C-alpha positions in Angstrom: -41.9 48.8 -57.5 -39.7 47.7 -60.4 -36.7 49.2 -61.7 -36.7 51.4 -64.8 -33.9 49.9 -67.2 -32.5 51.7 -70.4 -29.8 49.7 -72.2 -28.5 51.7 -75.2 -25.6 51.4 -77.5 -23.7 54.0 -79.3 -26.3 54.2 -82.2 -29.7 53.0 -80.9 -31.6 52.0 -77.9 -31.3 48.3 -77.4 -33.9 47.5 -74.8 -35.9 49.6 -72.2 -38.5 48.6 -69.7 -39.2 47.4 -66.2 -37.1 44.8 -64.4 -37.2 43.0 -61.2 -33.4 42.1 -61.5 -30.5 43.2 -63.6 -27.0 41.6 -63.5 -24.1 43.3 -65.3 -20.5 42.7 -65.5 -18.2 45.6 -64.4 -14.6 45.9 -64.3 -14.8 45.2 -60.5 -16.9 42.2 -61.3 -20.7 41.3 -61.6 -23.0 43.3 -59.9 -26.9 42.7 -59.3 -29.5 45.6 -59.2 -32.8 45.5 -57.7 -35.3 48.3 -56.5 -33.8 50.3 -53.7 -30.0 49.7 -54.7 -27.7 52.4 -53.6 -26.6 54.8 -56.4 -23.6 53.4 -58.5 -21.5 54.5 -61.4 -19.4 51.7 -62.8 -17.3 50.9 -66.0 -18.7 48.0 -68.0 -16.6 45.0 -68.9 -17.2 43.0 -71.9 -19.9 40.4 -71.0 -23.7 39.7 -70.8 -26.2 42.0 -69.1 -29.0 39.8 -67.8 -32.4 41.3 -67.3 -35.4 39.8 -65.5 -38.8 41.4 -66.2 -41.4 41.5 -63.2 -43.2 38.6 -65.2 -40.2 36.6 -64.9 -39.1 36.8 -68.6 -35.4 36.8 -69.1 -33.6 39.0 -71.5 -29.8 38.7 -72.3 -27.6 41.2 -74.1 -23.8 41.2 -75.0 -22.5 44.7 -74.1 -19.0 46.3 -74.0 -17.1 49.4 -73.9 -19.4 51.7 -71.6 -20.7 52.4 -68.2 -23.7 51.8 -66.1 -25.4 54.3 -63.7 -27.9 53.5 -60.9 -29.7 56.6 -59.5 -33.1 56.1 -57.6 -34.8 53.1 -59.3 -33.4 54.0 -62.6 -30.7 51.8 -64.2 -29.0 53.3 -67.4 -26.5 51.1 -69.3 -24.6 52.8 -72.1 -22.5 50.5 -74.2 -20.3 51.3 -77.1 -21.5 48.0 -78.6 -24.6 46.2 -77.4 -27.1 43.4 -78.9 -29.7 41.3 -77.6 -29.0 37.5 -77.8 -32.4 36.5 -76.3 
């Protein structure tokens, strides 16, 4: 079962879908998320969010000024500024 991921900025949804792996930069360092990850609430640091879809397609976004929340198999990333770069 893949992760359900929601990446939103202050004014729009940037990306939403299923992922097998998500790596994001927090103030504590980079953290990777896969199905079954324990619940987490963390502050985003400026950097890239790297999403790997179940098909293997990679999506990269710049994100800053926000937080992320992992609960169950749902990862929500809320950034003040976020934009896809690939």
